[in-house]
Structures are given as structure tokens and as C-alpha cells.
N, C-alpha and C positions, 0 to 999 in steps of 0.2 A: 504494500500500500504506500502511495506517495505521501510523505508528511505534509501537513498543512503549512502553507506559506505564512511566515510571520515576519513582521517588521519590528525590530527591537530598538527603541530609541533611549538614549541615556543622557541625562544632565550630567555635568562633570563635577563642579564644586559642591562639596558636602553631600554628594550622592555617590558617584563612583569613588571619589576620594574624600577623606574626612577633613579637608582643609580648602582654603582659597588658593586656586592655582596661580593667580596673579601674585599673591604674597609669596608663594613658594619661589616664583621666578625672581621677584625683587630681592629676596634674601640670597638667592644664588648669585645674582649680579653683585650684591653688596659684599658677599664673602670673597668675590674675585676682585674687589677693588674697583668695580666698574660703575658703582653708584655711591653717592655720598651717604654718610650716616644721617639718619632721620628720614630718608626717602620712604622707608617702610611705615614709619609712624604717620607721615602725611597721607599715604595711601589708605592706611587703616582708618584715619579720621574721616576721610571721604566715604568709605564703606559704611562706617557707623552712622554718618549723617543720612545716607540713603536708607538704611535699615530703620532709622528713627522717623522716616517720612519727611525729612528736612532737605533732601537733595535729589537731584536728577540721577537716574540710574546710569546715564552715560558718563557722569562726572568721574567716578573712579576709573572707568575704563579709559577715558581720554587721558587721565593722569598717567595711567599705566603705559599708554602708548609713548609717553615721554621717555620711558626707559629704552624703548626700541629706536626712537629718533636719534639717540646718542650713538647708535652703532652704525658702522658702515655696512652696506648691503652684503659685502663679502664676508663679514664677520659672523653673521647670524647663523648660518648652517652649522658651523663648528660649535658655537655656543649652545645651540639646540641639542646637539649630540651629547655634549658634556652635561647639560641640564638633565637630559633623559637618563643618563647614568646615575644621577643622584636620586632618582625617583624610586628605584627598585625596592628600597627598604621602607619607603614612605607610603606605598600603596598597599592596602590590606589584601591578604591572600583571598579573602572571601569575595572581594570585588573582581579579582582575576577569575575566580571560579564561576561567578555569576555570568560574566561575559563569555567565558569558555563554554559554558553550558549552552548558551544561545548559538555560538559559532559552530559547535559540534553538531547541533541539530540542524544546521544549514540555514539559520535565520539571517536575514539581512540586518546588520548591526550598524548603527550610526550614533555618534555623539552629537548632541545638539546643545550648544553652550553660548553664553554671552561672552565668554573669554575670547580674546583675539586669536586668530588662527596661528600666529607665530608661536604663541605660548601653549595653545591647546594641542597642536600637532604632535609634540613629543609624547603626550599622554595617550593620544590615539594609537601611536606606534607601539607604546608600551603594552597596551591591551590587545594589540593585533586587530584593531578596528579599522577597516579600510575607509569608511566614510565619515566625514567630519563636516558639520554645519556649524560655523562659528562667526563671530563678528569679524569683519574685514577691515584691515588697516589701510589707510591711504598711503600711496608711495609716489615718489617723484619719478622723473624720467630715468633716473639712474638706479631705480629700485630701492632707494632708501626710504624708510618710514618718515612721514612728515609729522607724526604726533596727532593726526586726526583720524576719525572713524570714516571709513568709506561706506556710503549708504546708511541704512538704519542699523542700530544695535540689534543683535540677535537676542531679543529679550521680549517677554510677554507675548502678546498676540503676534509679534513679528516672527516668533519661532514657528507658528502655524503656517504663515505665508512662506517662510523659508523652506520648510519641509515639503510643502505642496509644490513649490517651484523646483526643488531637487527631484522629487518624484516625476514631475513632468519632464525634466531633462533626461530622465531614464526611460521615457516613454511609458510611464506608469501613473497610477492614481491610487488614492487611499483604498479604493475598492478592489484593487488587485491583491490585497492582503486581507484574507479573512480574519486574521488576528493582528492587531497592532498594540504594542506595549510601550509605555513611556514611564521611566523611573525618574522621580525628582523629589527634592527636599523642600522646594520653595513654592509659596503661594503665587509668586510671580509667574509660575509655569501653569497656572490653572487653565489658561486657554488651550495649551497643547495637551494637558492631562485630560481635558474634557473632549478633545478631538479624537482620541484613540479609543479602541474598544476595551483595553485593559490598562487603566491607570494604576500606578503603584507609588505610594508615598514612602519615601525613605528618610528616616530621621526628620520628619516634617516640622516646619515652623508651626506656631500655634494656629494661625489662620488655616493653613493647609490641613493640619490634623483635625480641626473642627469640621472643615468641609468634607474631608474624606470619611469621617464618621457619619455625617449626614447622608452621604451618597453610598455608603457601604463599600468604599474602596479599601483594598488591603493596605495596612500600615505596618511597616517593619522598622524597628529601631536597631536592628542587628542584621547586617548583610549575610552573615553566616546562617542565620535562621531562614532568611529568604532563599538562599541557595539550597538549603536542605528541603524546603517546601517544593521548589521547582524540580529538584532531583527526584522527588517522589511522584511528581505528576506526570 
């Protein structure tokens, strides 16, 4: 019997990984002397303002792009490889197991994240996930980052549009997948969670936890437990 086609979508920060990928990148650059002391604190302050409802979601991402704008275009690939090497011990084995379960089953896997592609790509490679939908950074004619976002931030309802556009580029639609799953921790992802057939809340914030309970969506605070449930199904 041919297995049912499934599209497995994964948020990145605080879902597949228990931390902010941008902060991980900043601390990597700071450790290498490529960013000044305090850059991480300034980034964290913008993140906290957004979480408190006092700032634009794009503000911390735009600030983060400033770290890329300081690099020459030819420097980035080597830095990404070095960054990826630092992630092996930081990513939980349960996250790898969850993704591996989907990949072994032949599901189409894709990370959908607001994180800029340059920072998210090493994570996708680490998980062996071929497809990545991320915020895009503006580059100049020489390929160097300008510090600005190109197009809209891959956040909120924009994630739904971006996934739909990606599927269309593959000659597909949502309806080509009888089962669509999205894993996320954040209430900002409610539009995409509501668009799939099987939304799953991972370590959700209070708003998402409340909404998931009302809708009867599965909630997991432990990826190991989630992997165990999927392995039995």
C-alpha cells in the first residue's frame, strides 16, 4: 500500500530548537570577535519589546541583519559552516528524531521561520531538511547584505502566503497532501496552524496553549514525548 502523502512543516525557534536562532548566531559572531560586546543585549531588548507588545516584529530581525551587513559576501559561507559545527550539541536529540521520523516515512519536510535564510540554512542542513521558507535579506549588486529585509517578514499570516507560493512553485497545492502538519510554539503562527489539517503546539506560549485547548489541538511540552507518540502511530 502506498503511504499517505504528508507535508510536515516546522517552526524553528523554540520549536525544533529550544532557543532563539538569531541569538545563537550573534553569540557565535561575538565569540569570534566579529561583533562588539553588548550586541546580544541590544538584540534581546528588541525581542523583549516585541514579546511585550511594544514593538514591531520586524525590528529585531532588521537589527539582526546588521550583523550580516558587516560581513563580506565571500565570508558568509565559511562562517555558516563553522556556525553549523557549533550546533551539534545544542540541538536536542528528540528534535532530530522527530524530523527523522517524518523523513523516513517519505514526508515532504520544510522549515518555515521568520529567521533570515542566512542564519536558518545551517539549521536546515543540520536536520537534513531540504526545504526552507525563511525571511529574505536584501543584498546589493555585489551580494553583500544591506541590513534590510527583502519583501515581507516570514511571520504571521505571511507564512501562509509563503507556503502557498512555495507549493505553487512545485506545481502543487494544499490539496495535494491529504495530511498537513505544522509544529510551532508561538501564537504568532496561529494563521498557519489553522491552515493545516494537523496543528501541533510545542512548548506553546500562553495564548497558543489556551487556543489549542479550545480547539482540541495536541500540546507537547517535551519533544521526546511527541516523538514517542508519533512512533506508535
